[in-house]
FIKOLZA-1660 file (N, C-alpha, C; in steps of 0.1 Angstrom, whole numbers, plus 5000, padded with zeros to 4 digits):
% residues 206
   i   px   py   pz ch aa at
   1 8167 4815 2241  A  X  N
   1 8174 4825 2248  A  X CA
   1 8176 4821 2263  A  X  C
   2 8187 4825 2269  A  X  N
   2 8191 4821 2282  A  X CA
   2 8184 4829 2293  A  X  C
   3 8178 4823 2303  A  X  N
   3 8174 4830 2315  A  X CA
   3 8186 4832 2323  A  X  C
   4 8186 4844 2330  A  X  N
   4 8198 4847 2338  A  X CA
   4 8196 4840 2352  A  X  C
   5 8205 4830 2354  A  X  N
   5 8203 4822 2366  A  X CA
   5 8217 4818 2371  A  X  C
   6 8221 4823 2383  A  X  N
   6 8234 4820 2388  A  X CA
   6 8234 4814 2402  A  X  C
   7 8244 4806 2406  A  X  N
   7 8246 4802 2419  A  X CA
   7 8259 4808 2425  A  X  C
   8 8259 4810 2438  A  X  N
   8 8270 4817 2445  A  X CA
   8 8276 4808 2455  A  X  C
   9 8289 4811 2459  A  X  N
   9 8295 4804 2469  A  X CA
   9 8308 4812 2474  A  X  C
  10 8315 4806 2483  A  X  N
  10 8328 4812 2487  A  X CA
  10 8325 4824 2497  A  X  C
  11 8334 4833 2497  A  X  N
  11 8334 4845 2506  A  X CA
  11 8324 4855 2500  A  X  C
  12 8317 4863 2509  A  X  N
  12 8308 4873 2504  A  X CA
  12 8316 4884 2497  A  X  C
  13 8308 4891 2489  A  X  N
  13 8315 4901 2480  A  X CA
  13 8321 4912 2487  A  X  C
  14 8317 4916 2499  A  X  N
  14 8323 4927 2506  A  X CA
  14 8336 4924 2512  A  X  C
  15 8339 4911 2513  A  X  N
  15 8352 4907 2520  A  X CA
  15 8361 4899 2510  A  X  C
  16 8356 4895 2498  A  X  N
  16 8364 4887 2489  A  X CA
  16 8375 4895 2483  A  X  C
  17 8387 4888 2480  A  X  N
  17 8398 4894 2474  A  X CA
  17 8396 4894 2458  A  X  C
  18 8389 4884 2453  A  X  N
  18 8387 4882 2439  A  X CA
  18 8374 4875 2437  A  X  C
  19 8369 4875 2424  A  X  N
  19 8357 4868 2420  A  X CA
  19 8361 4857 2410  A  X  C
  20 8356 4845 2411  A  X  N
  20 8359 4835 2402  A  X CA
  20 8345 4830 2395  A  X  C
  21 8345 4831 2382  A  X  N
  21 8333 4827 2374  A  X CA
  21 8336 4813 2368  A  X  C
  22 8327 4804 2372  A  X  N
  22 8328 4790 2367  A  X CA
  22 8318 4789 2356  A  X  C
  23 8322 4783 2345  A  X  N
  23 8313 4781 2333  A  X CA
  23 8312 4767 2329  A  X  C
  24 8301 4761 2330  A  X  N
  24 8299 4746 2328  A  X CA
  24 8299 4743 2313  A  X  C
  25 8301 4730 2310  A  X  N
  25 8300 4725 2296  A  X CA
  25 8286 4720 2292  A  X  C
  26 8285 4715 2280  A  X  N
  26 8273 4710 2275  A  X CA
  26 8268 4699 2283  A  X  C
  27 8255 4700 2287  A  X  N
  27 8249 4689 2296  A  X CA
  27 8252 4690 2310  A  X  C
  28 8261 4700 2314  A  X  N
  28 8265 4701 2328  A  X CA
  28 8256 4711 2335  A  X  C
  29 8260 4714 2347  A  X  N
  29 8252 4724 2356  A  X CA
  29 8262 4733 2363  A  X  C
  30 8256 4744 2368  A  X  N
  30 8265 4753 2375  A  X CA
  30 8270 4746 2388  A  X  C
  31 8262 4738 2394  A  X  N
  31 8267 4730 2406  A  X CA
  31 8278 4721 2403  A  X  C
  32 8278 4714 2391  A  X  N
  32 8288 4705 2387  A  X CA
  32 8302 4713 2386  A  X  C
  33 8302 4724 2378  A  X  N
  33 8314 4731 2376  A  X CA
  33 8319 4737 2388  A  X  C
  34 8310 4742 2397  A  X  N
  34 8314 4748 2409  A  X CA
  34 8321 4739 2419  A  X  C
  35 8318 4726 2417  A  X  N
  35 8325 4716 2426  A  X CA
  35 8340 4715 2424  A  X  C
  36 8345 4720 2412  A  X  N
  36 8359 4721 2410  A  X CA
  36 8367 4730 2420  A  X  C
  37 8359 4738 2427  A  X  N
  37 8366 4747 2436  A  X CA
  37 8375 4740 2446  A  X  C
  38 8372 4727 2449  A  X  N
  38 8380 4720 2459  A  X CA
  38 8395 4718 2454  A  X  C
  39 8397 4719 2441  A  X  N
  39 8410 4717 2436  A  X CA
  39 8419 4729 2434  A  X  C
  40 8412 4741 2436  A  X  N
  40 8419 4754 2434  A  X CA
  40 8421 4762 2447  A  X  C
  41 8431 4771 2446  A  X  N
  41 8434 4779 2458  A  X CA
  41 8424 4791 2459  A  X  C
  42 8412 4788 2463  A  X  N
  42 8401 4799 2462  A  X CA
  42 8397 4804 2476  A  X  C
  43 8407 4804 2485  A  X  N
  43 8404 4810 2499  A  X CA
  43 8401 4825 2498  A  X  C
  44 8391 4829 2504  A  X  N
  44 8387 4844 2504  A  X CA
  44 8383 4849 2491  A  X  C
  45 8377 4841 2482  A  X  N
  45 8372 4845 2469  A  X CA
  45 8357 4843 2468  A  X  C
  46 8351 4852 2461  A  X  N
  46 8337 4851 2458  A  X CA
  46 8335 4842 2446  A  X  C
  47 8327 4831 2446  A  X  N
  47 8325 4822 2436  A  X CA
  47 8311 4823 2430  A  X  C
  48 8311 4822 2417  A  X  N
  48 8298 4824 2410  A  X CA
  48 8297 4816 2397  A  X  C
  49 8286 4810 2394  A  X  N
  49 8285 4801 2382  A  X CA
  49 8271 4804 2376  A  X  C
  50 8271 4808 2363  A  X  N
  50 8258 4809 2356  A  X CA
  50 8253 4795 2351  A  X  C
  51 8240 4793 2350  A  X  N
  51 8234 4781 2346  A  X CA
  51 8228 4783 2332  A  X  C
  52 8232 4775 2322  A  X  N
  52 8227 4776 2309  A  X CA
  52 8212 4770 2308  A  X  C
  53 8204 4777 2301  A  X  N
  53 8190 4772 2299  A  X CA
  53 8191 4758 2292  A  X  C
  54 8184 4748 2297  A  X  N
  54 8184 4735 2291  A  X CA
  54 8199 4729 2291  A  X  C
  55 8207 4734 2300  A  X  N
  55 8221 4728 2302  A  X CA
  55 8230 4729 2290  A  X  C
  56 8227 4738 2281  A  X  N
  56 8236 4740 2269  A  X CA
  56 8237 4754 2266  A  X  C
  57 8249 4759 2262  A  X  N
  57 8250 4773 2259  A  X CA
  57 8246 4776 2245  A  X  C
  58 8248 4767 2236  A  X  N
  58 8244 4768 2222  A  X CA
  58 8242 4754 2216  A  X  C
  59 8234 4752 2206  A  X  N
  59 8229 4739 2203  A  X CA
  59 8239 4730 2195  A  X  C
  60 8248 4736 2187  A  X  N
  60 8256 4728 2178  A  X CA
  60 8271 4729 2182  A  X  C
  61 8279 4722 2175  A  X  N
  61 8293 4723 2177  A  X CA
  61 8299 4737 2177  A  X  C
  62 8309 4739 2185  A  X  N
  62 8315 4753 2185  A  X CA
  62 8322 4756 2172  A  X  C
  63 8324 4746 2164  A  X  N
  63 8330 4748 2150  A  X CA
  63 8319 4748 2139  A  X  C
  64 8307 4748 2143  A  X  N
  64 8296 4750 2133  A  X CA
  64 8296 4765 2129  A  X  C
  65 8291 4768 2117  A  X  N
  65 8289 4782 2113  A  X CA
  65 8282 4790 2125  A  X  C
  66 8287 4801 2128  A  X  N
  66 8281 4809 2140  A  X CA
  66 8266 4811 2139  A  X  C
  67 8261 4813 2127  A  X  N
  67 8247 4816 2125  A  X CA
  67 8238 4804 2130  A  X  C
  68 8244 4792 2129  A  X  N
  68 8236 4780 2133  A  X CA
  68 8234 4780 2148  A  X  C
  69 8243 4786 2155  A  X  N
  69 8242 4786 2170  A  X CA
  69 8235 4798 2175  A  X  C
  70 8230 4807 2167  A  X  N
  70 8222 4818 2171  A  X CA
  70 8207 4815 2172  A  X  C
  71 8200 4822 2181  A  X  N
  71 8205 4833 2190  A  X CA
  71 8211 4829 2203  A  X  C
  72 8213 4816 2205  A  X  N
  72 8218 4811 2217  A  X CA
  72 8232 4816 2221  A  X  C
  73 8241 4816 2211  A  X  N
  73 8254 4820 2213  A  X CA
  73 8255 4835 2218  A  X  C
  74 8248 4844 2211  A  X  N
  74 8248 4858 2215  A  X CA
  74 8242 4859 2229  A  X  C
  75 8232 4852 2232  A  X  N
  75 8226 4852 2245  A  X CA
  75 8235 4847 2256  A  X  C
  76 8243 4837 2253  A  X  N
  76 8252 4831 2262  A  X CA
  76 8263 4841 2265  A  X  C
  77 8269 4847 2255  A  X  N
  77 8279 4858 2257  A  X CA
  77 8273 4869 2265  A  X  C
  78 8261 4873 2262  A  X  N
  78 8254 4883 2270  A  X CA
  78 8253 4879 2285  A  X  C
  79 8251 4867 2287  A  X  N
  79 8250 4862 2301  A  X CA
  79 8263 4865 2309  A  X  C
  80 8274 4861 2302  A  X  N
  80 8287 4864 2309  A  X CA
  80 8290 4879 2310  A  X  C
  81 8286 4887 2300  A  X  N
  81 8288 4901 2301  A  X CA
  81 8279 4907 2313  A  X  C
  82 8267 4903 2314  A  X  N
  82 8259 4907 2325  A  X CA
  82 8265 4904 2338  A  X  C
  83 8270 4891 2339  A  X  N
  83 8276 4887 2352  A  X CA
  83 8289 4895 2355  A  X  C
  84 8297 4897 2345  A  X  N
  84 8309 4905 2347  A  X CA
  84 8306 4920 2351  A  X  C
  85 8296 4925 2344  A  X  N
  85 8291 4939 2348  A  X CA
  85 8286 4940 2362  A  X  C
  86 8279 4929 2366  A  X  N
  86 8274 4929 2380  A  X CA
  86 8286 4928 2390  A  X  C
  87 8295 4920 2387  A  X  N
  87 8307 4919 2396  A  X CA
  87 8314 4932 2397  A  X  C
  88 8315 4940 2386  A  X  N
  88 8321 4953 2387  A  X CA
  88 8313 4962 2396  A  X  C
  89 8300 4961 2395  A  X  N
  89 8291 4970 2403  A  X CA
  89 8293 4966 2418  A  X  C
  90 8297 4953 2421  A  X  N
  90 8299 4949 2434  A  X CA
  90 8313 4953 2439  A  X  C
  91 8321 4959 2431  A  X  N
  91 8333 4965 2435  A  X CA
  91 8346 4957 2430  A  X  C
  92 8344 4947 2422  A  X  N
  92 8355 4940 2417  A  X CA
  92 8360 4947 2404  A  X  C
  93 8373 4948 2403  A  X  N
  93 8379 4953 2390  A  X CA
  93 8380 4941 2380  A  X  C
  94 8382 4944 2368  A  X  N
  94 8384 4933 2358  A  X CA
  94 8396 4924 2362  A  X  C
  95 8406 4930 2368  A  X  N
  95 8418 4923 2372  A  X CA
  95 8416 4914 2383  A  X  C
  96 8404 4916 2390  A  X  N
  96 8401 4907 2401  A  X CA
  96 8391 4896 2397  A  X  C
  97 8388 4895 2384  A  X  N
  97 8378 4885 2379  A  X CA
  97 8386 4874 2372  A  X  C
  98 8383 4862 2376  A  X  N
  98 8389 4850 2370  A  X CA
  98 8378 4841 2364  A  X  C
  99 8382 4833 2354  A  X  N
  99 8373 4824 2348  A  X CA
  99 8379 4810 2349  A  X  C
 100 8370 4800 2353  A  X  N
 100 8373 4786 2353  A  X CA
 100 8363 4779 2345  A  X  C
 101 8366 4772 2334  A  X  N
 101 8356 4767 2325  A  X CA
 101 8360 4754 2318  A  X  C
 102 8351 4746 2314  A  X  N
 102 8353 4733 2308  A  X CA
 102 8345 4732 2295  A  X  C
 103 8351 4726 2285  A  X  N
 103 8345 4722 2273  A  X CA
 103 8337 4733 2266  A  X  C
 104 8324 4732 2264  A  X  N
 104 8316 4742 2258  A  X CA
 104 8317 4755 2266  A  X  C
 105 8318 4754 2279  A  X  N
 105 8320 4766 2288  A  X CA
 105 8333 4772 2285  A  X  C
 106 8343 4764 2283  A  X  N
 106 8357 4769 2280  A  X CA
 106 8357 4777 2267  A  X  C
 107 8350 4771 2256  A  X  N
 107 8348 4779 2244  A  X CA
 107 8341 4792 2246  A  X  C
 108 8331 4792 2253  A  X  N
 108 8323 4804 2256  A  X CA
 108 8331 4814 2263  A  X  C
 109 8339 4810 2273  A  X  N
 109 8347 4819 2281  A  X CA
 109 8358 4825 2273  A  X  C
 110 8365 4817 2265  A  X  N
 110 8375 4822 2256  A  X CA
 110 8370 4832 2246  A  X  C
 111 8358 4829 2241  A  X  N
 111 8352 4838 2231  A  X CA
 111 8348 4851 2238  A  X  C
 112 8343 4851 2250  A  X  N
 112 8339 4863 2257  A  X CA
 112 8351 4871 2260  A  X  C
 113 8362 4865 2266  A  X  N
 113 8374 4873 2269  A  X CA
 113 8380 4879 2257  A  X  C
 114 8381 4871 2246  A  X  N
 114 8387 4876 2234  A  X CA
 114 8379 4888 2227  A  X  C
 115 8366 4888 2229  A  X  N
 115 8358 4899 2223  A  X CA
 115 8355 4910 2233  A  X  C
 116 8359 4909 2246  A  X  N
 116 8357 4919 2256  A  X CA
 116 8370 4921 2263  A  X  C
 117 8381 4924 2256  A  X  N
 117 8394 4924 2261  A  X CA
 117 8396 4934 2272  A  X  C
 118 8403 4930 2283  A  X  N
 118 8407 4938 2294  A  X CA
 118 8417 4931 2301  A  X  C
 119 8423 4936 2312  A  X  N
 119 8432 4929 2320  A  X CA
 119 8424 4922 2331  A  X  C
 120 8421 4909 2328  A  X  N
 120 8414 4900 2337  A  X CA
 120 8424 4894 2347  A  X  C
 121 8419 4888 2358  A  X  N
 121 8428 4881 2367  A  X CA
 121 8434 4869 2360  A  X  C
 122 8426 4862 2352  A  X  N
 122 8431 4850 2345  A  X CA
 122 8420 4842 2340  A  X  C
 123 8424 4832 2331  A  X  N
 123 8414 4823 2325  A  X CA
 123 8420 4809 2325  A  X  C
 124 8412 4800 2331  A  X  N
 124 8416 4786 2331  A  X CA
 124 8405 4779 2322  A  X  C
 125 8409 4776 2310  A  X  N
 125 8399 4770 2300  A  X CA
 125 8403 4756 2296  A  X  C
 126 8396 4746 2301  A  X  N
 126 8400 4733 2298  A  X CA
 126 8392 4727 2287  A  X  C
 127 8399 4723 2276  A  X  N
 127 8394 4717 2264  A  X CA
 127 8384 4727 2257  A  X  C
 128 8390 4737 2251  A  X  N
 128 8381 4747 2244  A  X CA
 128 8389 4755 2234  A  X  C
 129 8382 4763 2226  A  X  N
 129 8388 4771 2216  A  X CA
 129 8378 4782 2212  A  X  C
 130 8383 4792 2204  A  X  N
 130 8375 4802 2199  A  X CA
 130 8364 4796 2189  A  X  C
 131 8353 4803 2188  A  X  N
 131 8341 4797 2182  A  X CA
 131 8339 4801 2168  A  X  C
 132 8334 4792 2160  A  X  N
 132 8331 4794 2146  A  X CA
 132 8337 4784 2136  A  X  C
 133 8331 4782 2125  A  X  N
 133 8337 4773 2115  A  X CA
 133 8350 4779 2110  A  X  C
 134 8350 4792 2108  A  X  N
 134 8361 4800 2104  A  X CA
 134 8362 4812 2114  A  X  C
 135 8373 4814 2120  A  X  N
 135 8374 4825 2130  A  X CA
 135 8373 4838 2123  A  X  C
 136 8364 4847 2129  A  X  N
 136 8363 4860 2124  A  X CA
 136 8373 4869 2132  A  X  C
 137 8386 4869 2127  A  X  N
 137 8396 4875 2135  A  X CA
 137 8395 4890 2137  A  X  C
 138 8387 4897 2128  A  X  N
 138 8385 4911 2130  A  X CA
 138 8378 4915 2143  A  X  C
 139 8371 4905 2149  A  X  N
 139 8364 4909 2161  A  X CA
 139 8373 4907 2173  A  X  C
 140 8385 4902 2172  A  X  N
 140 8395 4900 2182  A  X CA
 140 8405 4911 2181  A  X  C
 141 8402 4923 2186  A  X  N
 141 8411 4934 2183  A  X CA
 141 8414 4943 2195  A  X  C
 142 8412 4937 2207  A  X  N
 142 8415 4945 2219  A  X CA
 142 8429 4942 2225  A  X  C
 143 8431 4944 2238  A  X  N
 143 8444 4942 2244  A  X CA
 143 8441 4936 2258  A  X  C
 144 8446 4923 2260  A  X  N
 144 8444 4916 2272  A  X CA
 144 8454 4920 2283  A  X  C
 145 8464 4928 2279  A  X  N
 145 8474 4934 2289  A  X CA
 145 8480 4923 2297  A  X  C
 146 8484 4912 2290  A  X  N
 146 8491 4901 2297  A  X CA
 146 8483 4893 2307  A  X  C
 147 8470 4893 2305  A  X  N
 147 8461 4884 2312  A  X CA
 147 8466 4870 2311  A  X  C
 148 8469 4862 2322  A  X  N
 148 8473 4848 2321  A  X CA
 148 8461 4840 2316  A  X  C
 149 8464 4832 2306  A  X  N
 149 8454 4823 2300  A  X CA
 149 8460 4809 2299  A  X  C
 150 8453 4799 2304  A  X  N
 150 8457 4786 2303  A  X CA
 150 8447 4777 2296  A  X  C
 151 8451 4770 2286  A  X  N
 151 8443 4760 2279  A  X CA
 151 8450 4746 2281  A  X  C
 152 8443 4737 2287  A  X  N
 152 8447 4723 2287  A  X CA
 152 8438 4715 2278  A  X  C
 153 8443 4706 2270  A  X  N
 153 8435 4698 2261  A  X CA
 153 8440 4685 2258  A  X  C
 154 8432 4676 2254  A  X  N
 154 8436 4662 2250  A  X CA
 154 8441 4663 2235  A  X  C
 155 8451 4655 2232  A  X  N
 155 8455 4653 2218  A  X CA
 155 8455 4638 2215  A  X  C
 156 8444 4634 2207  A  X  N
 156 8434 4642 2201  A  X CA
 156 8422 4644 2211  A  X  C
 157 8412 4652 2207  A  X  N
 157 8400 4653 2215  A  X CA
 157 8388 4652 2205  A  X  C
 158 8378 4645 2209  A  X  N
 158 8367 4642 2200  A  X CA
 158 8359 4654 2196  A  X  C
 159 8360 4665 2204  A  X  N
 159 8351 4677 2202  A  X CA
 159 8359 4689 2198  A  X  C
 160 8371 4690 2203  A  X  N
 160 8380 4702 2201  A  X CA
 160 8393 4698 2194  A  X  C
 161 8393 4701 2181  A  X  N
 161 8406 4697 2174  A  X CA
 161 8418 4705 2179  A  X  C
 162 8429 4698 2179  A  X  N
 162 8442 4705 2182  A  X CA
 162 8444 4717 2174  A  X  C
 163 8441 4716 2161  A  X  N
 163 8443 4727 2152  A  X CA
 163 8436 4740 2156  A  X  C
 164 8423 4738 2161  A  X  N
 164 8416 4750 2166  A  X CA
 164 8422 4756 2179  A  X  C
 165 8427 4747 2187  A  X  N
 165 8434 4752 2199  A  X CA
 165 8447 4760 2195  A  X  C
 166 8454 4755 2185  A  X  N
 166 8465 4763 2180  A  X CA
 166 8461 4776 2174  A  X  C
 167 8450 4777 2167  A  X  N
 167 8445 4789 2161  A  X CA
 167 8441 4799 2173  A  X  C
 168 8435 4793 2183  A  X  N
 168 8431 4801 2195  A  X CA
 168 8444 4807 2202  A  X  C
 169 8454 4799 2203  A  X  N
 169 8466 4804 2209  A  X CA
 169 8472 4816 2201  A  X  C
 170 8472 4815 2188  A  X  N
 170 8477 4826 2180  A  X CA
 170 8469 4839 2182  A  X  C
 171 8456 4837 2183  A  X  N
 171 8448 4849 2185  A  X CA
 171 8450 4856 2198  A  X  C
 172 8452 4847 2209  A  X  N
 172 8454 4853 2222  A  X CA
 172 8468 4859 2223  A  X  C
 173 8477 4854 2216  A  X  N
 173 8491 4860 2215  A  X CA
 173 8489 4874 2209  A  X  C
 174 8481 4875 2198  A  X  N
 174 8479 4888 2192  A  X CA
 174 8472 4898 2201  A  X  C
 175 8464 4892 2210  A  X  N
 175 8457 4901 2220  A  X CA
 175 8465 4904 2232  A  X  C
 176 8478 4900 2232  A  X  N
 176 8487 4903 2242  A  X CA
 176 8484 4896 2255  A  X  C
 177 8479 4884 2254  A  X  N
 177 8477 4875 2266  A  X CA
 177 8490 4868 2269  A  X  C
 178 8491 4864 2282  A  X  N
 178 8502 4855 2286  A  X CA
 178 8496 4841 2286  A  X  C
 179 8497 4835 2274  A  X  N
 179 8490 4822 2272  A  X CA
 179 8499 4810 2273  A  X  C
 180 8494 4800 2279  A  X  N
 180 8501 4787 2280  A  X CA
 180 8491 4776 2276  A  X  C
 181 8496 4767 2267  A  X  N
 181 8487 4756 2262  A  X CA
 181 8495 4743 2265  A  X  C
 182 8488 4733 2271  A  X  N
 182 8493 4720 2273  A  X CA
 182 8485 4710 2265  A  X  C
 183 8492 4701 2258  A  X  N
 183 8485 4690 2251  A  X CA
 183 8488 4677 2258  A  X  C
 184 8478 4670 2263  A  X  N
 184 8479 4657 2270  A  X CA
 184 8475 4646 2260  A  X  C
 185 8485 4637 2257  A  X  N
 185 8483 4627 2248  A  X CA
 185 8472 4617 2252  A  X  C
 186 8462 4616 2244  A  X  N
 186 8451 4606 2246  A  X CA
 186 8444 4607 2260  A  X  C
 187 8443 4620 2264  A  X  N
 187 8437 4622 2277  A  X CA
 187 8422 4618 2277  A  X  C
 188 8415 4622 2266  A  X  N
 188 8401 4621 2265  A  X CA
 188 8394 4634 2270  A  X  C
 189 8381 4634 2269  A  X  N
 189 8374 4647 2271  A  X CA
 189 8372 4648 2286  A  X  C
 190 8382 4651 2293  A  X  N
 190 8382 4652 2308  A  X CA
 190 8393 4661 2313  A  X  C
 191 8393 4664 2326  A  X  N
 191 8403 4673 2332  A  X CA
 191 8413 4664 2340  A  X  C
 192 8426 4667 2338  A  X  N
 192 8436 4659 2345  A  X CA
 192 8441 4667 2357  A  X  C
 193 8446 4659 2367  A  X  N
 193 8452 4666 2378  A  X CA
 193 8464 4674 2374  A  X  C
 194 8472 4669 2365  A  X  N
 194 8484 4676 2360  A  X CA
 194 8479 4689 2353  A  X  C
 195 8469 4689 2346  A  X  N
 195 8464 4701 2339  A  X CA
 195 8459 4711 2350  A  X  C
 196 8452 4707 2360  A  X  N
 196 8448 4716 2371  A  X CA
 196 8460 4722 2377  A  X  C
 197 8470 4714 2380  A  X  N
 197 8482 4719 2387  A  X CA
 197 8490 4729 2378  A  X  C
 198 8491 4726 2365  A  X  N
 198 8498 4735 2356  A  X CA
 198 8490 4748 2354  A  X  C
 199 8477 4747 2354  A  X  N
 199 8468 4759 2353  A  X CA
 199 8469 4768 2365  A  X  C
 200 8469 4762 2377  A  X  N
 200 8471 4769 2389  A  X CA
 200 8484 4777 2389  A  X  C
 201 8494 4770 2385  A  X  N
 201 8507 4777 2385  A  X CA
 201 8507 4789 2375  A  X  C
 202 8501 4787 2363  A  X  N
 202 8501 4798 2353  A  X CA
 202 8492 4809 2356  A  X  C
 203 8479 4805 2360  A  X  N
 203 8469 4815 2361  A  X CA
 203 8469 4822 2375  A  X  C
 204 8470 4813 2385  A  X  N
 204 8469 4818 2399  A  X CA
 204 8483 4820 2405  A  X  C
 205 8494 4817 2398  A  X  N
 205 8507 4819 2403  A  X CA
 205 8510 4813 2416  A  X  C
 206 8505 4800 2417  A  X  N
 206 8507 4793 2430  A  X CA
 206 8511 4778 2426  A  X  C
% end
């Protein structure tokens, strides 16, 4: 189970215009993912990143049967829920909360947003998709109210099949998200400058 451990940065919560939640990938750290802030227009924003226990949110592939990734997966989703609830207590509305996430963190963020639907500020999820060997589509039944969602991914990717990204896009369309997906040929499991630029335009409207 995950211990609740976050790092903070940016503008203090009483003066910030928005809150940005960074979610790291497998083997990564909160500090690593937070370093991406230099590429984004985050002036006057409160920045926060949770740290997964043992640097992984769940032990197996995101496409393994969900039961194999328990109780870590439920605990990881609970970590994001606790963080979002705390942000709301600090005065941020859901529409002022953004997510920036990579790989395993992107999968986790997409799963959280899809199962806790609201009008969020936006989601930048790089190389990720909804979780499970078979998607349990009955749990994706809310309304994202045109939340901008961006997924950038490599075609192919060693960990996230294009087919799952497509399935994820369909579910987010059904949830009424404003979703954009970019496929970068043979990019590899990494983030491209073009992907960041496209995501900024779509999610942050800049």
